[in-house]
Each structure stands twice: as C-alpha cells, then as structure tokens.
N, C-alpha and C positions, 0 to 999 in steps of 0.2 A: 486634334482634334482631343490629343493626349491628353492638353491642359485642360478640356472641356470635362475630361473622365475626373482626373485629379482636383479638381476646384468640387465636383458632384460630391466625390466620395470625401472628401474635408467637411463640405457642408450637410451631408449625410449623418456624419460621425457626429459634428455640432451639437446639429437637431438631436439626437439619440441622446448623446450626455446634458443637454441641459433640461429633456424629458427627463434624465434618472436622477438628476440632479433635483427637479422639482417637486419629484414625487418624492426623494428623500427628506426634502422639509417639509413635505405634507404631513401635518399631525392629525392624529385620530382626535376620536368624541375623549374629552373631559376623564380625569382618572378616578376613582375614588378618594387616594390622598388628594387629588387637588379640590374635590369637593366637600372633603371636612376642613379644608383648608379654612375654604369659602366662609362655611359654618362657623369657623374659631375664629376667623376676623370680624365676622358680621356682630359675635358677642364683644370681641374685646375692644373695638371701636366706640362700644355705647361707655365703657370704661373710661378707656382710656384714647381717645380721639384723637390728641397729638401722636403718641406712640405707635400706634397702629396704624395710622396713615400713614406715617414716617417709612416702618417699616414695611407693608405690603402694597401700596398704592398704584407703585410701579409697577409691583408683578401684575394686582390685578387686572390693571389696563391693559397692560399683555395678553394677560391669559385672556380675559373677554374677549378679544379682537382675534386671539388665534382660536380658540376653541369651535369647533364647528358646532357642538351640539345644542349651546347655550345663546339666547340671544338678548341682549339688555335695547329694551327700547323706551324712552326720553319719556315722552308725553307730559301732559299739559301738569301734574301732579311734581314731576322732576322740574321742570321749567318754574313751576311757584316755588318751589323749595331753593332754587337756584334764584332768583329775583328776592327771594326774601332774607336770604342772609345776611348774615351781620357778623363782624370780627371774627375770631377764630374760626367759627362755623363757614362761614365763607368761603375758605380755602381748603375746604374738606365736602363741601357740598356732594360736589359729585360723586366721588368717591364711597361717603358714607351713604348714600341715596345708593347707589351699584351694586354696592356689596351687598345692604339689606334686603334689594329687590333679587339679586340674584340667589340668597339664602333661600329667598321666599321658594324661587322658582329650584328650586333643586329640592327644597324639601317637598312639594308637590306636583315634582315630576311635570314642571311647567316647561317646555323647553324653552317654548318663543309664547309669547303672551299672545294668541287671536282672536279673542270673543271680547266683547267689551265688557263680562264679565272677569274674566284673567286678567284686563290688562286693570282692574279698578282692584281686583287684590294684590296684586303687583303692586301698582301703585299706593297704596294703604300700605306692605310691607317696606314699601320702601319708605314711608313718608315715619309709618312708626319709629324705623331707624332714627330718622334723623332728627325727630321727637326727642330720642331719648337721649341721642347724642349733644342734643341743645340743652336740653335739663342738666346733662354735666357738664358743659362748660361755661352756663349760666353760672350755677353752684361754685364755676372756681373763678369767675370774675363778670359783673354785672355790664360791664362793655358789652359782652354777649348780648345783650336784650334785641331780641324783635318783635316790636309789635306785633306782628303777623301770625310768631310762631307761637306767640303768647294766645292769640285768641286761638289758633287751635290747638292747642293744650286747652285750652276751655270748652273748643268743643269734642275733645277726647273725654274731659275727666263728665260731661253731659251725654256721652255713649252715641255720641254723632258726628264721630270722623269718617265713616263710611256716608256720611250724607255731604258731609264737606268734600270728599274728592270726587260724588257725585256734579256736584256747582262747579268742580276746578275743572270737570270733563267736557261741560255744556258750552 
C-alpha cells in the first residue's frame, strides 16, 4: 500500500509540474512591438526582398505559429501566388504574402478573416505585397519574370485587382 501511495504522489507531482511548465510556456497575445515589427518588415520586403526575408522569415514563421490573436489563412490567392512565382520570388512567396496579409490584418484589427469580404481584403493585401516584391525583383533580374504576375500587374493598372481576386476565389 505504501508503494502505491508513493507512486500516486510522484504521478500527482509530475502532473502538477508539467501543467505548470505548460502554463509558463504559453504565450499571450502579440505585443505592440511585435506588431510594429510586422509592419516594418512588410514595407522592407517590398524594397529588399532577399535581405528582409533572410533577416525575418524564421522569426515571422515562429511568431505567427505562436501568437494566439492573429491567424494567417492561405486561401486561393495565396495558392495562386505560390503556383505563379518564378526565380527568386518562388523562395520568398509565402513569407511575402504572409507578412503583407498579417500587416493588413493588424492595421484593420482583423484577428482572423471570417467573412468573404474580410478574406478578399486580406488576400488583396497579400497579393499587393507580392506584386510590389515582384516588381522589385523583376527590376533586378528579368529571369524573375512570370507571365501570371505580369497579367496581375496589368489588372492592377486597370483598377481590376479586386475583380481578379474574386475570380480566383470562385
């Protein structure tokens, strides 16, 4: 009987310690400094895609996985961007899309795009970030050219990018 009590005590102690350790590792909502960093990175990646990605992608991936208050949804726009990328943009597309979309969500206080209108607006912001990055990379090297992104740029120049997003979501 004593052995069973000791074992029960040890198990109860282990359970209490593991619950305490989990509580210590649980993080709270994003901080103002983290949200400011996302905004800064979203601007930086448009000007220096390689440098911004190298310096921030690992941090952003971990941050978006850990924060309980913001959720990044992939959706049809993100998938289209991923399939359409070439050259240097191919390696950066998820980061560029993600940081641009989350920056928009932060600025518009959208924790998670729950309505079709919110999803379209977030997708549009992600695509705008990708297109700006595409233009920067294309100016540096024509090997980054993508006919699909060129078509999206053409639609943007005509003021039809929102309609383009709607077509992707159908």
